[in-house]
C-alpha positions in Angstrom: 0.0 0.0 0.0 1.3 3.4 -0.9 0.2 6.2 1.4 2.7 8.9 1.4 5.5 10.5 -0.6 7.9 12.2 1.7 10.0 15.3 0.8 13.1 13.0 0.8 11.7 11.0 -2.1 9.8 13.7 -4.0 11.0 14.6 -7.5 11.9 18.3 -7.8 9.4 19.9 -10.2 11.0 21.5 -13.2 14.5 20.6 -12.1 16.4 19.6 -15.3 19.9 20.8 -14.8 20.8 19.7 -11.3 22.7 16.7 -10.0 19.3 14.9 -10.0 19.2 14.9 -13.8 19.3 11.2 -14.9 22.7 9.9 -16.3 23.9 6.5 -17.5 21.2 3.9 -17.6 18.8 6.2 -15.9 18.9 8.4 -19.0 18.1 5.5 -21.3 14.8 3.9 -22.2 14.1 0.2 -21.7 14.9 -0.8 -25.3 18.4 0.5 -24.9 19.1 -0.5 -21.3 17.8 -4.0 -21.6 20.4 -4.9 -24.2 22.6 -5.6 -21.1 21.5 -9.1 -20.0 22.4 -8.6 -16.3 20.4 -5.3 -16.2 17.4 -7.0 -17.8 17.5 -9.8 -15.3 17.7 -7.4 -12.4 14.7 -5.4 -13.6 12.7 -8.6 -14.0 13.6 -9.5 -10.5 12.6 -6.1 -9.2 9.2 -6.1 -11.1 8.6 -9.7 -9.9 9.2 -8.6 -6.3 7.0 -5.6 -6.6 4.2 -7.6 -8.4 4.1 -10.2 -5.6 4.2 -7.5 -3.0 1.1 -5.8 -4.5 -0.7 -9.1 -4.8 0.1 -10.0 -1.2 -1.0 -6.5 -0.1 -4.4 -7.0 -1.9 -4.9 -10.3 -0.2 -3.9 -8.9 3.3 -6.2 -5.9 3.0 -9.1 -8.1 2.1 -8.4 -10.2 5.2 -7.9 -7.1 7.4 -11.3 -5.8 6.4 -12.8 -8.4 8.7 -11.3 -6.5 11.6 -12.9 -3.2 10.6 -15.2 -1.8 13.3 -17.7 -0.2 10.9 -19.1 -0.8 7.4 -17.6 2.5 6.4 -14.1 1.4 7.5 -14.6 -2.0 5.8 -15.5 -0.2 2.5 -12.4 2.0 2.8 -10.2 -1.1 3.1 -11.9 -2.6 0.1 -11.1 0.5 -1.9 -7.4 0.2 -0.8 -7.4 -3.4 -1.8 -8.8 -2.6 -5.2 -6.0 -0.1 -5.8 -3.4 -2.7 -4.9 -4.8 -5.2 -7.3 -4.7 -2.6 -10.1 -1.0 -2.0 -9.4 -0.4 -5.8 -9.5 -2.1 -6.0 -12.9 0.1 -3.2 -14.3 3.2 -5.0 -13.1 2.0 -8.4 -14.4 1.2 -6.9 -17.8 4.6 -5.2 -18.0 6.4 -8.4 -17.2 4.5 -10.2 -20.0 5.3 -7.3 -22.4 9.1 -7.7 -21.9 8.8 -11.5 -22.5 9.0 -12.5 -18.8 6.6 -15.1 -17.4 4.9 -13.2 -14.5 4.4 -16.2 -12.2 8.1 -17.3 -12.7 9.2 -13.7 -12.0 7.2 -13.5 -8.8 7.9 -17.0 -7.4 11.4 -16.3 -6.0 10.0 -13.6 -3.7 6.9 -15.4 -2.5 8.3 -17.1 0.6 10.2 -14.1 1.9 7.1 -11.8 1.6 4.8 -14.4 2.9 7.1 -14.9 5.9 7.1 -11.1 6.5 3.3 -10.9 6.5 3.0 -14.0 8.7 5.4 -12.6 11.2 3.7 -9.2 11.2 0.1 -10.2 11.2 -1.9 -7.5 13.0 -3.8 -8.5 16.1 -6.4 -5.8 15.7 -7.7 -3.0 13.5 -5.3 -0.4 14.7 -2.2 -2.6 14.2 -3.5 -3.2 10.7 -3.7 0.5 9.9 -0.2 1.1 11.3 1.2 -1.7 9.2 -0.5 -0.3 6.1 0.7 3.2 6.7 4.2 2.7 8.2 5.2 -0.8 7.3 4.3 -0.8 3.6 5.7 2.7 3.2 9.2 1.5 4.3 9.2 -0.9 1.3 7.9 1.9 -0.9 10.8 4.2 0.1 13.3 1.5 -0.7 11.9 0.9 -4.2 11.8 4.6 -4.9 15.5 4.8 -4.1 16.2 2.0 -6.5 13.9 3.5 -9.2 16.1 6.6 -9.4 18.7 4.4 -11.1 16.5 2.5 -13.5 15.8 3.2 -17.2 13.1 5.8 -17.9 10.4 3.4 -18.8 10.8 1.1 -15.8 11.3 4.0 -13.5 8.0 5.6 -14.6 6.1 2.3 -14.0 7.7 1.7 -10.6 6.9 5.2 -9.4 3.3 4.9 -10.7 2.6 1.7 -8.7 4.2 3.2 -5.6 2.0 6.3 -6.0 0.0 7.6 -3.0 -3.4 5.9 -3.0 -4.9 8.8 -1.1 -5.7 7.0 2.1 -2.9 8.3 4.4 -5.3 10.8 6.1 -7.7 7.9 6.8 -5.0 5.9 8.7 -3.7 9.0 10.6 -7.2 10.1 11.6 -8.2 6.7 12.9 -5.0 6.1 14.9 -4.8 9.5 16.4 -8.4 9.3 17.4 -7.8 6.0 19.2 -4.8 7.5 21.0 -6.8 10.5 22.1 -9.5 8.2 23.5 -6.9 6.0 25.3 -3.3 7.3 25.5 -2.1 3.8 26.5 -2.8 2.7 22.9 0.1 4.9 21.7 2.8 2.9 23.6 1.6 -0.4 22.2 1.4 0.9 18.6 4.8 2.6 18.9 6.4 -0.8 19.8 4.5 -2.4 17.0 5.7 0.2 14.5 9.4 -0.3 15.6 9.0 -4.0 15.1 7.6 -3.4 11.6 10.6 -1.2 10.8 13.1 -3.9 11.8 11.2 -6.7 10.0 10.8 -4.7 6.8 14.5 -3.8 6.6 15.5 -7.4 7.3 13.1 -8.7 4.7 14.4 -6.3 2.0 18.0 -7.3 2.7 17.1 -11.0 2.4 15.4 -10.5 -0.9 18.3 -8.6 -2.4 21.0 -10.9 -1.0 19.3 -14.0 -2.6 19.1 -12.6 -6.1 22.5 -12.1 -7.8 21.4 -9.8 -10.6 19.4 -7.6 -8.2 22.2 -7.3 -5.6 24.8 -6.6 -8.3 22.7 -3.8 -9.7 22.2 -2.2 -6.3 25.9 -2.2 -5.4 27.0 -0.7 -8.6 27.6 -3.5 -11.0 25.1 -2.1 -13.4 22.6 0.8 -13.5 24.9 3.2 -11.6 24.1 1.4 -8.4 24.9 2.4 -4.8 28.3 2.4 -3.3 28.6 1.5 0.4 28.5 5.1 1.5 25.4 5.7 -0.5 23.8 2.6 1.0 24.3 4.1 4.4 22.7 7.4 3.3 19.8 5.6 1.7 18.9 3.8 4.9 19.3 7.1 6.8 16.7 8.6 4.5 14.4 5.7 4.9 14.7 5.9 8.7 14.1 9.7 8.6 10.9 9.1 6.5 9.8 6.5 9.0 10.3 8.9 11.9 8.1 11.5 10.1 5.3 8.9 9.6 5.5 8.0 13.2 5.1 11.6 14.2 2.1 12.0 11.8 0.4 9.1 13.7 1.2 10.7 17.1 3.7 7.9 18.0 7.2 8.1 19.3 9.9 6.7 16.9 
């Protein structure tokens, strides 16, 4: 689920001549960039991971709707689930368009993502909202960082499926209202959000480490990847965005 674009990840409007101007593979389209076999393999991995992530999010939201306290809340979650499935369809169709079998592309990531969702299954409605708002946004921040180094066609698709679904205010309103009604709820949810942060980062590291093409791309083998210093800065930016989301919910990071 994609609730929020932070200032750290926003693209500067009208900024064409700064250091953010795409260079290398990021300045190429898919037809040109995919001539490099390792890059093509890495992008298929990335799209496969994203596609399964969206499918799992759809499935999870449909399940979480059972915890909703009102029909209005249930309908809101159904709307979110619909947006996730639409994102999945776009990624599935893109994989097919570049001659990659969608199921085969998703399969290597299914266990890690299923394990993450099983280990972070919410026990109630509020935990589900925090997971949707905070937990999924951590993954979105990571993929946005990677997208900056992708070819223009792939970058546009990735950013589109990570786009804000417009439901951030819904989660913030519900969680803050619950904390106002019972301040003790804040402590429990803050601990839950910290656990989500740790599990999400560990899961992302496992996924990358297990896929050679993807890990090579991220550490600079292709696609102008991150050097070790930039990896550190990337995780600092992700952590900072997480802290901002915690504050929006009224929780201590």
